[in-house]
N, C-alpha and C positions, 0 to 999 in steps of 0.2 A: 708674593706679597712684597710691596715696596713702601718704605716709610721715609719721609723727608721732613727736615726741620728747617723752615725757610727754604733756601735753595740748596742746602746740604743733604746728602743722602745719609741715612742712619742705618748702620749694619744690624741685621737681625739674624737670629739663629732659632731653630726649632727645638723645643725642649718638652719633655714629659714632666709635669709637676702634679703629684698626687693622682697619677693615672690619666691626666688630661693633657692634651697637646697645646702648647702656646708658642707664639713667636715673641721672643724677648730680645732686649738690647742691653748691653753692659754700659751704654752711655746714659748718663743722668739727664733727665728732661730739664729744660731751662724755661723759666718764666719769660713771657714776652714773645716767644717764638710761636709761629703757627705751624702745627704739625699736620701732615697730610698722609693718609694711608690709601694705597691703591691695591686692589685684589683682583687677579685675573685667573681664568681657567679656560682650558680649550673648549671652544664651542659656546662660550658664554660671554656676555658683555662685561667689560671691566667696570667695577664699582669703586667708588671713592668717597671719602669723607675727610673733614678737617676740623680742627679745634685748637685751642690754646691751653696753656697751663694756668690755672687761677692762682692768685696770691695765697700764701699759706697763712692760716689764722694764728693769732698771737694770744697766749693765755699766761696767767700768773697766779700765784698765791692759792694753790689748791688746799682744801681742808675737808676732812671727814673725821668724825669722832665715834669711838666705840659706844655701843648701846643706843646709838641714834640711827637715823636713816636719811640724813641730809648730806649731800656732796656739794661743796661750794668751789667756784673758780671764777676769776675775772677774765672776761673776753674783751680784747681791745679791737674795735672795729675801725677800719680806715674809711675816710670819705669816699663815696662812690658805691656802686651796686656790688653787694656781696651776698652770696647764698651759702648756707651751711648745712652739713649733716652731722648730727650728734649721735655717738654710740658709746656706751659705757660697758667696761669689761671687768671681770675679776681676773687678776693677773697671776701668772705662775712664774716662779723664779728659776732661771736656768743655772747650770753649774758655774758659768762665768759671771754670775751676779746680775745679769740682765733680766728685766721683766718683760714678758710677752703676754698677749691676750690669750686667755684660757677658756673663758665662759662669758657669754653675753649676759648683762645684768638688765633686768626690767626696771624702768623708772618712769616718773612723771615730773613735770615742772611744779615746783612748790608755789602755790597761789599766794603765799605770804610775801614773796620776794619778787617774782617774775612778772612785773607789771607790763613789760614789753611783749609778753606772750599770752595776754589775757584770752585771746581766741583759741589758744591751744591747751589751756588748763582744763583738764577733765579728771574724772575719777579713775580713768583707765591707765594702766601702765603699758609702756611701749618699749621695744628694744632698739628703736632709732627715732629720730625726729628730723624733719626738713624745715629749715627756718630761713626766711629772707631777712635782710637787715633794715627793712622799711622803717621800723619804729625806733631804731637806735643807730642809724647811719652816722659814722664818724665819732661815736662815743664809746667809752669803756663802760661795760655793764657787769653786774654781778649775776652769774648764773647759779641757780640753786636747784638741784635735782633731788627728788625723794625716791629712794629705792624701796622696792617691795619688801625686801628682807632687812632685818636689823643688822648693822655693821658690826663685825667682830674685831677685837684687838689683834693687831699684827697683820690684818688683811691689807692687801695692796690692790687698789683699783687703777685702771687705765682709762682715761677719757680721750676719745678720738673726736676731734672736730675737723671736718674736712671742708675746704673751700671748693665750690662747684662752679663750673662755667654754666652759661645759659643752656648749652646742649645737655650736659649731664644733669642739671637741675630739671629740665623738662622731661627727660627720660625717667628719672626717679619718681617725679611727681605723677606722671601718667601711669607708670607701673603700679604705683601705690593706689591710684584711683581704680585701675583695672582689678586689682586684688580685692579692694573693698567692695566692688560691685559684683564680684563673683557669686552666683547663686541667687541673686535677687532679680525677680521678674519685674520689679517696679523701677529699676534703674536702667538708664540707657547704657548700652555697651560702650566701654571706654577703650580707645585705641592707644597703643603705646607709641610714644614719640620716636621717630627715626630721623637721623641726619645723613643717611647714606644715599648718595645719588645713584639712581638706577638699581637700587637694592633696598634692603631692609636691615636695620641694626642700629647700633650706637657706637660712636667714636667720640668720647667725651673726656675732658680734662678734670682731674681730681687732685687736690693737694692737701694731704693730711698732716695735722699737727697732733702730737701725743703728749700727755702730761701724766706723770705718776702721782697718785694720791694715796699716801699711806694713811691707814686708819689709826688714829692716836688714842 
């Protein structure tokens, strides 16, 4: 396996993480560079794919109150095309004081506040959401999530908002459609997006921003 950032080679090492093998690098990815991966094996054609790193989302003023089920945060969107993935977690505190994701929280967008997401407001709770910035490009908006469970005093939540490239967006959306169509004989089969030349898979950029939300 070979990874390059622009014209520079990126060193990789093979590691086992939670029982699975990964090629990883100690070098931090940089926005604006195009990364390319090439994979070869004896007797098989070399496959390759490339993508960039999207800009990281910006959030401020998180708020959640005990006894309620609303989680609020402001998201600042920059001019130009952006695509986001939202995920909400219950946090666990480590011995060094840091908070890490411990459990995925189910939520939905509050119809009283989220006018930019009117086509996504339903009675169903989800554990993630994929959202383009078509309706709020270049503006700061208030995001309000409704959790399924009532929030408890002292609880800490972590909201992850990830910026996605076009490739990672298409992959996640197509995987979502395929999952939603599973088992239905009335729906056409949905193929999952691939950007791997001479092969099949995904090599996509994701840039995550995290914000701690203490329940007051």
